[in-house]
C-alpha positions as CSV (number, residue, x, y, z in Angstrom):
1,M,-105.9,33.8,-23.4
2,V,-102.7,33.9,-21.3
3,V,-102.5,30.3,-20.2
4,N,-99.3,30.5,-18.2
5,A,-99.8,34.1,-16.7
6,A,-100.6,32.9,-13.1
7,K,-97.4,30.8,-13.0
8,K,-95.3,33.7,-14.0
9,I,-96.5,36.3,-11.6
10,N,-94.6,35.1,-8.5
11,W,-91.4,34.9,-10.6
12,E,-92.0,38.4,-12.0
13,K,-92.4,39.9,-8.5
14,T,-89.2,38.3,-7.3
15,V,-87.2,39.6,-10.4
16,L,-88.9,43.1,-10.1
17,Q,-88.6,43.5,-6.3
18,Q,-85.3,45.4,-6.5
19,Q,-85.9,46.8,-10.0
20,T,-89.2,48.8,-9.7
21,E,-91.0,51.1,-7.4
22,S,-94.1,49.7,-5.7
23,V,-96.3,52.6,-6.9
24,R,-99.1,51.9,-9.4
25,P,-99.6,54.2,-12.3
26,A,-101.8,57.1,-11.6
27,E,-103.6,56.9,-15.0
28,P,-104.9,54.0,-17.0
29,M,-102.2,52.7,-19.5
30,I,-102.5,54.0,-23.0
31,G,-102.2,51.6,-26.0
32,A,-101.9,48.4,-24.0
33,E,-104.3,46.8,-26.5
34,I,-101.5,46.5,-29.1
35,F,-99.6,44.1,-26.9
36,N,-99.8,40.6,-28.3
37,W,-100.4,38.2,-25.3
38,T,-100.5,35.2,-27.5
39,K,-97.0,35.8,-28.8
40,W,-95.7,36.7,-25.4
41,D,-97.2,33.5,-23.8
42,A,-95.3,31.2,-26.3
43,C,-92.1,31.6,-24.1
44,T,-91.6,28.4,-22.0
45,H,-88.8,30.0,-19.9
46,C,-86.3,27.3,-20.9
47,G,-83.5,29.7,-21.0
48,L,-81.9,28.6,-24.2
49,C,-81.9,32.2,-25.4
50,L,-79.7,33.5,-22.6
51,P,-76.3,32.4,-24.0
52,T,-77.1,34.1,-27.4
53,C,-78.1,37.4,-25.9
54,P,-75.3,40.0,-26.1
55,T,-76.4,42.1,-23.1
56,Y,-76.9,39.0,-20.9
57,R,-73.4,37.8,-21.8
58,E,-72.0,41.2,-20.9
59,L,-73.9,41.8,-17.8
60,G,-75.1,38.5,-16.5
61,L,-78.5,39.9,-15.4
62,E,-81.7,38.1,-15.8
63,T,-83.4,41.4,-16.5
64,D,-81.0,42.0,-19.4
65,S,-82.0,38.6,-21.0
66,P,-84.8,38.0,-23.4
67,R,-86.6,35.8,-20.8
68,G,-86.3,38.5,-18.1
69,R,-87.5,41.2,-20.4
70,L,-90.6,39.1,-21.3
71,Y,-91.2,38.9,-17.6
72,L,-90.9,42.6,-17.2
73,M,-93.3,43.1,-20.0
74,G,-95.8,40.7,-18.4
75,A,-95.5,42.5,-15.1
76,A,-96.2,45.9,-16.6
77,F,-99.0,45.0,-19.0
78,R,-101.1,42.5,-17.1
79,A,-104.4,43.7,-15.7
80,G,-105.1,44.2,-11.9
81,D,-101.6,44.9,-10.4
82,P,-99.2,46.3,-13.1
83,V,-95.9,47.7,-12.2
84,P,-95.2,51.2,-13.4
85,L,-93.6,52.1,-16.7
86,N,-90.9,54.1,-15.1
87,E,-87.4,54.8,-16.3
88,N,-86.0,51.7,-14.5
89,W,-88.3,49.5,-16.5
90,A,-87.5,51.2,-19.7
91,K,-83.7,50.8,-19.1
92,Y,-84.0,47.1,-19.6
93,M,-86.2,47.4,-22.7
94,Y,-84.0,49.9,-24.4
95,R,-80.7,48.2,-23.5
96,C,-81.9,45.3,-25.6
97,L,-80.2,45.5,-29.1
98,D,-83.3,43.9,-30.7
99,C,-80.8,41.7,-32.5
100,R,-83.2,38.8,-32.5
101,A,-80.6,36.2,-31.8
102,C,-82.9,34.8,-29.2
103,E,-85.4,34.0,-32.0
104,T,-82.9,31.8,-33.7
105,A,-82.3,30.0,-30.5
106,C,-85.9,29.7,-29.3
107,P,-87.5,26.2,-29.7
108,S,-90.9,27.7,-29.3
109,G,-90.7,30.3,-32.0
110,V,-91.2,33.4,-29.9
111,H,-91.3,36.5,-32.0
112,F,-89.3,38.5,-29.5
113,G,-88.5,41.4,-31.8
114,E,-92.2,42.1,-32.5
115,I,-93.0,41.8,-28.9
116,M,-90.2,44.2,-27.9
117,E,-91.4,46.7,-30.5
118,E,-94.9,46.7,-29.1
119,A,-93.6,47.1,-25.5
120,R,-91.5,50.1,-26.5
121,A,-94.5,51.7,-28.3
122,I,-96.6,51.3,-25.2
123,Y,-93.9,52.8,-23.0
124,E,-93.6,55.9,-25.3
125,L,-97.4,56.4,-25.1
126,N,-97.2,56.4,-21.3
127,T,-94.1,58.4,-20.6
128,N,-93.0,62.0,-20.6
129,R,-89.4,62.2,-21.7
130,P,-87.1,65.1,-20.8
131,A,-87.5,68.1,-23.1
132,E,-84.1,67.6,-24.9
133,E,-84.8,63.9,-25.6
134,K,-88.3,64.8,-26.9
135,F,-86.7,67.3,-29.2
136,W,-84.2,65.0,-30.7
137,R,-86.7,62.1,-31.1
138,R,-89.2,64.4,-32.8
139,F,-86.5,65.9,-35.0
140,A,-85.1,62.6,-36.2
141,F,-88.2,60.4,-36.4
142,K,-90.9,62.9,-37.4
143,E,-89.2,65.9,-38.9
144,I,-86.4,64.3,-40.9
145,L,-86.5,60.6,-41.9
146,P,-90.0,60.7,-43.5
147,H,-89.1,63.7,-45.7
148,K,-86.8,63.2,-48.7
149,K,-86.2,66.9,-49.4
150,R,-85.1,67.5,-45.8
151,L,-82.8,64.5,-45.9
152,D,-81.3,65.8,-49.1
153,F,-80.7,69.2,-47.7
154,I,-79.1,67.8,-44.4
155,F,-76.9,65.2,-46.1
156,G,-75.9,67.8,-48.8
157,A,-74.8,70.0,-45.9
158,L,-72.9,67.1,-44.3
159,W,-71.2,66.3,-47.7
160,L,-69.9,69.9,-47.9
161,Y,-68.9,69.8,-44.2
162,Q,-66.7,66.7,-45.0
163,R,-65.6,67.7,-48.4
164,L,-64.5,71.2,-47.5
165,G,-62.3,70.0,-44.6
166,I,-64.5,71.5,-41.9
167,R,-64.8,68.0,-40.3
168,W,-61.1,67.7,-40.0
169,F,-60.8,71.1,-38.5
170,A,-63.6,70.4,-36.0
171,Q,-62.0,67.2,-34.9
172,K,-58.4,68.5,-34.6
173,S,-59.3,71.8,-33.0
174,G,-61.4,70.4,-30.1
175,L,-64.5,72.2,-31.3
176,L,-66.6,69.0,-30.9
177,R,-66.2,69.2,-27.1
178,L,-68.2,72.5,-27.3
179,M,-71.0,71.0,-29.4
180,G,-72.7,69.0,-26.7
181,K,-74.7,65.9,-27.9
182,L,-73.8,66.7,-31.6
183,G,-70.1,66.6,-30.7
184,E,-70.6,63.2,-29.0
185,V,-72.2,61.6,-32.0
186,E,-70.0,63.3,-34.7
187,P,-67.4,60.5,-34.8
188,L,-70.2,58.1,-35.7
189,M,-71.1,60.3,-38.7
190,P,-70.8,58.4,-42.0
191,T,-68.9,59.7,-45.0
192,V,-71.7,60.9,-47.2
193,S,-72.0,60.0,-50.8
194,N,-71.6,62.6,-53.5
195,P,-75.2,64.0,-54.0
196,Y,-74.8,63.6,-57.7
197,L,-74.8,59.8,-57.4
198,K,-78.4,59.8,-56.2
199,S,-79.5,61.3,-59.5
200,K,-78.1,58.3,-61.4
201,L,-80.8,56.1,-59.7
202,Q,-83.5,56.2,-62.3
203,E,-87.2,55.3,-61.8
204,F,-87.0,52.7,-64.6
205,T,-83.8,50.8,-65.6
206,P,-84.3,48.2,-68.3
207,S,-82.7,44.8,-68.2
208,K,-79.7,43.9,-70.2
209,G,-81.3,41.8,-73.0
210,K,-84.7,40.1,-72.5
211,A,-86.3,40.8,-69.2
212,R,-87.1,37.7,-67.1
213,Y,-88.4,39.6,-64.2
214,R,-89.9,43.0,-63.2
215,V,-88.9,44.1,-59.7
216,G,-89.1,47.1,-57.5
217,L,-86.2,48.5,-55.5
218,I,-86.4,50.0,-52.0
219,S,-83.8,52.8,-52.2
220,G,-84.1,53.6,-48.6
221,C,-83.8,57.0,-46.8
222,V,-80.4,57.1,-45.1
223,M,-79.2,54.2,-47.5
224,N,-79.7,56.4,-50.6
225,Q,-77.9,59.3,-48.9
226,V,-74.9,57.5,-47.6
227,F,-74.7,54.4,-49.6
228,A,-75.8,55.5,-53.1
229,E,-73.0,53.5,-54.6
230,T,-74.5,50.3,-53.1
231,N,-77.9,51.1,-54.6
232,L,-76.4,51.6,-58.0
233,A,-74.4,48.4,-57.7
234,T,-77.6,46.6,-56.8
235,V,-79.3,48.0,-59.9
236,R,-76.4,46.9,-62.1
237,V,-76.4,43.4,-60.7
238,L,-80.3,43.1,-61.1
239,I,-80.2,44.2,-64.8
240,E,-77.3,41.9,-65.4
241,N,-79.6,39.1,-64.1
242,G,-82.5,39.8,-66.5
243,C,-84.5,42.2,-64.4
244,D,-86.3,45.4,-65.3
245,V,-85.9,47.6,-62.2
246,I,-88.6,50.0,-60.9
247,T,-87.5,52.5,-58.2
248,P,-90.6,54.5,-57.5
249,A,-90.1,58.2,-56.6
250,G,-93.1,58.1,-54.2
251,Q,-91.5,55.6,-51.8
252,T,-90.4,56.8,-48.4
253,C,-88.4,55.6,-45.3
254,C,-89.4,52.0,-44.4
255,G,-90.1,52.9,-40.7
256,A,-87.8,50.4,-39.2
257,L,-86.1,52.9,-36.9
258,H,-89.4,54.3,-35.9
259,V,-90.9,50.8,-35.1
260,H,-87.7,49.7,-33.2
261,N,-87.7,52.8,-31.1
262,G,-91.4,53.0,-30.1
263,V,-92.6,55.6,-32.6
264,R,-95.2,53.2,-33.9
265,D,-97.7,55.7,-35.3
266,V,-95.2,57.2,-37.7
267,G,-93.8,53.8,-38.7
268,L,-97.3,52.6,-39.6
269,D,-98.0,55.7,-41.7
270,L,-94.7,55.1,-43.6
271,A,-95.6,51.5,-44.2
272,R,-99.0,52.5,-45.6
273,Q,-97.3,55.1,-48.0
274,N,-94.8,52.4,-49.3
275,I,-97.6,49.9,-49.8
276,D,-99.7,52.4,-51.8
277,T,-96.6,53.4,-53.9
278,F,-95.6,49.9,-54.9
279,N,-99.0,48.6,-55.3
280,T,-99.3,50.7,-58.5
281,E,-96.7,48.5,-60.1
282,D,-97.0,44.9,-61.3
283,L,-93.9,43.4,-59.7
284,D,-92.5,39.8,-59.3
285,A,-90.5,40.9,-56.3
286,I,-89.5,44.0,-54.2
287,I,-85.8,44.1,-53.5
288,I,-84.0,45.5,-50.4
289,N,-80.3,45.6,-49.8
290,A,-80.4,46.7,-46.1
291,A,-81.0,44.0,-43.7
292,G,-82.7,46.0,-41.0
293,C,-85.1,47.6,-43.4
294,G,-85.8,44.2,-44.9
295,A,-86.9,42.6,-41.6
296,T,-89.4,45.4,-41.0
297,L,-90.7,45.4,-44.6
298,K,-91.4,41.7,-44.3
299,E,-93.3,42.4,-41.1
300,Y,-95.7,45.0,-42.6
301,G,-98.4,42.3,-42.6
302,S,-98.0,41.8,-38.9
303,L,-97.8,45.6,-38.1
304,L,-100.8,46.4,-40.0
305,E,-102.9,43.2,-39.3
306,R,-105.5,45.3,-37.2
307,D,-106.0,47.8,-40.0
308,P,-109.0,46.7,-42.1
309,M,-107.9,48.8,-45.1
310,Y,-104.3,47.5,-45.2
311,A,-104.5,44.1,-43.5
312,E,-104.5,42.1,-46.8
313,K,-102.5,44.7,-48.8
314,S,-99.7,44.7,-46.3
315,K,-99.5,40.8,-46.3
316,A,-99.4,40.8,-50.1
317,F,-96.6,43.5,-50.0
318,S,-94.5,41.7,-47.5
319,A,-94.7,38.5,-49.4
320,K,-92.9,40.1,-52.2
321,I,-90.0,41.5,-50.2
322,R,-86.6,39.8,-50.9
323,D,-83.2,40.6,-49.7
324,I,-81.0,41.0,-52.7
325,S,-78.9,37.9,-52.0
326,E,-82.1,35.9,-51.3
327,F,-83.5,36.9,-54.6
328,L,-80.4,36.1,-56.6
329,T,-80.1,32.7,-55.2
330,E,-83.9,32.0,-55.8
331,I,-83.7,32.9,-59.5
332,G,-80.3,31.2,-60.1
333,M,-78.0,34.2,-60.7
334,K,-75.8,34.6,-63.7
335,P,-72.4,33.2,-62.7
336,P,-69.8,36.1,-62.4
337,E,-66.6,35.8,-64.4
338,G,-64.3,38.6,-63.1
339,V,-61.6,37.3,-60.8
340,I,-61.3,38.9,-57.5
341,N,-58.0,37.6,-55.8
342,R,-58.9,39.1,-52.3
343,R,-59.3,37.5,-48.9
344,V,-62.9,38.3,-47.7
345,T,-64.8,37.5,-44.5
346,Y,-68.5,37.9,-43.9
347,D,-70.2,39.4,-40.8
348,E,-73.9,38.5,-40.7
349,P,-76.3,41.4,-40.1
350,C,-78.6,40.4,-37.2
351,H,-81.8,41.4,-39.0
352,L,-80.7,39.3,-42.0
353,V,-79.7,36.1,-40.2
354,H,-82.1,36.2,-37.2
355,G,-84.8,38.5,-38.5
356,Q,-85.1,37.0,-42.0
357,G,-83.4,33.7,-41.5
358,S,-81.0,34.3,-44.4
359,R,-77.7,32.7,-43.6
360,L,-76.5,30.8,-46.7
361,Q,-77.6,33.1,-49.5
362,P,-75.1,35.9,-48.9
363,R,-72.3,33.4,-48.5
364,S,-73.4,31.8,-51.8
365,V,-73.2,35.1,-53.6
366,L,-69.6,35.7,-52.2
367,Q,-68.4,32.2,-52.9
368,S,-69.6,32.3,-56.5
369,I,-66.9,35.0,-57.2
370,P,-63.9,33.5,-59.0
371,G,-60.7,33.9,-57.1
372,L,-62.3,35.2,-53.9
373,D,-60.7,33.5,-50.7
374,F,-63.7,33.3,-48.4
375,I,-62.8,33.0,-44.7
376,E,-65.3,32.2,-42.1
377,L,-65.6,34.6,-39.2
378,H,-66.0,33.2,-35.7
379,E,-69.3,34.4,-34.1
380,S,-70.2,35.9,-37.5
381,E,-73.9,35.9,-36.2
382,W,-73.1,37.9,-33.1
383,C,-74.3,41.6,-33.1
384,C,-71.7,44.2,-33.8
385,G,-73.4,46.7,-31.5
386,S,-74.8,49.0,-34.2
387,A,-78.5,48.0,-33.9
388,G,-80.1,51.0,-35.6
389,I,-79.3,53.9,-33.3
390,Y,-78.1,51.7,-30.3
391,N,-74.5,53.0,-30.8
392,I,-75.8,56.6,-30.2
393,T,-78.3,55.8,-27.4
394,Q,-76.2,53.1,-25.6
395,P,-72.6,54.1,-26.5
396,E,-70.9,52.2,-23.6
397,M,-72.6,48.9,-24.2
398,S,-72.3,49.2,-28.0
399,A,-68.5,49.7,-27.6
400,R,-68.2,46.6,-25.4
401,I,-70.1,44.5,-28.0
402,L,-68.0,46.0,-30.9
403,K,-64.8,45.1,-29.1
404,R,-65.7,41.5,-29.0
405,K,-66.5,41.6,-32.7
406,M,-63.3,43.3,-33.6
407,E,-61.2,40.7,-31.8
408,H,-62.6,38.1,-34.1
409,I,-62.2,40.2,-37.2
410,A,-58.6,40.9,-36.4
411,E,-57.9,37.2,-36.3
412,V,-59.0,36.3,-39.9
413,D,-56.5,38.6,-41.7
414,A,-59.0,39.6,-44.4
415,E,-58.8,42.4,-46.8
416,V,-62.5,43.0,-47.0
417,V,-65.3,42.5,-44.4
418,A,-68.5,42.0,-46.2
419,T,-71.9,42.8,-44.5
420,G,-75.3,43.6,-45.8
421,N,-76.7,46.4,-43.6
422,P,-75.8,50.1,-43.6
423,G,-75.6,50.4,-39.7
424,C,-73.2,47.4,-39.6
425,V,-71.0,48.8,-42.3
426,L,-70.6,52.0,-40.4
427,Q,-70.0,50.3,-37.0
428,L,-67.4,48.0,-38.5
429,Q,-65.7,50.9,-40.2
430,L,-65.5,52.6,-36.9
431,G,-64.1,49.5,-35.3
432,I,-61.5,49.0,-38.0
433,Q,-60.4,52.6,-37.7
434,K,-60.1,52.4,-33.8
435,H,-58.0,49.1,-34.2
436,N,-55.9,50.4,-37.1
437,L,-56.8,47.2,-39.2
438,P,-55.9,47.2,-42.9
439,M,-59.4,46.3,-44.1
440,K,-62.3,47.7,-46.0
441,V,-66.0,47.1,-45.3
442,M,-68.2,46.4,-48.4
443,H,-71.7,45.1,-49.1
444,P,-71.6,41.6,-50.6
445,I,-73.5,43.0,-53.7
446,E,-70.7,45.5,-54.4
447,L,-68.2,42.6,-54.6
448,L,-70.5,40.8,-57.0
449,D,-70.9,43.9,-59.0
450,C,-67.1,44.3,-59.2
451,S,-66.8,40.8,-60.5
452,Y,-69.5,41.4,-63.2
453,R,-67.6,44.5,-64.2
454,G,-64.2,43.0,-64.1
455,I,-62.7,45.5,-61.6
456,D,-60.7,45.1,-58.4
457,P,-62.8,46.3,-55.4
458,L,-59.7,47.5,-53.7
459,G,-58.1,49.0,-56.9
């Protein structure tokens, strides 16, 4: 089953000699059966992925490269003489951004993102995190993200915190220094949408004129709380292009953050709920406007392939998932007529360009807008350092990667930076603020919506 395993072991031991303890696990490893050795063994160790890996470029360590991490996984999960799943091993797994740039570079088609997610899931089943870490992980992944009403309450409170000027006071008074971990992550907190906007997203929105398509919309969890305007713009663009839009109330978080961070059991439960919810509708496509969510939604089939009740249903569900720019280019979108005389550059979300292979479609949407001056961004496919919650869990490395991105953004002299993922929007907004750049970050679909409506996005 693992053709090249014997050849790899000596190399693994050399790499791991200074990186791991020589103590075997005291107990049998839990969950190792989920690791896909066939996908792991596809790596030919050519090293073409190394120059594309942000952490390898920053640190120059083999163990912080895709190839090195694959060796570490093999050394931990092989039978007979595994290395322990200790904190040192986990350091290299979680320092990975899971940006999947290595997948684009790989000539062998290694599904690195899926393999990494499996490795993190196994680690979480076999480790005992400190009490504070366990609390925050459980709070975020199990008690908040899967529950819409709790999200509504928390983000409603955040909206008041920002709207009433409490945030300004906390930042100016030094109060954040007394708030521990919450104070550290507060600067990363997004500006929350007015809760009223969420109510404008209806379960059924009819097409303008005769409907050509019937599509579902993934409204998202955090997306709907922070970027309700983007969801509404997405609906307006879809109905402008002859789509009846169904936004089921029973949908939930897509599980992307869970799967990326090793909380696989909850992620799979969320996937099943979404599949059951959307399967009640007869849909031509299911639309997503968040790149990270889209990559996971398209992989439900792989995530649930061992579940006899959902294996086929998950594949059918994933086959219908389309990023909004992907769908518009497929159907031949209605040409926008409103002129937008603005200089716009495009930063590619990793999970759109590398995870979903969508490079040309967002550019096509932007370049279709009359008057728009499109400026290519150097290293547009390079990660911005957001990577889900990476900017919270790995702030130093995230800042280093963002610095590289902002140097290129500063060079283009654009008025708008377009990008199609909520985490990227927040990260780039933070970078623009830190570097005092006169720019605004927007989703490409918001610019298209402005053109359809004949309004200036910066007006």
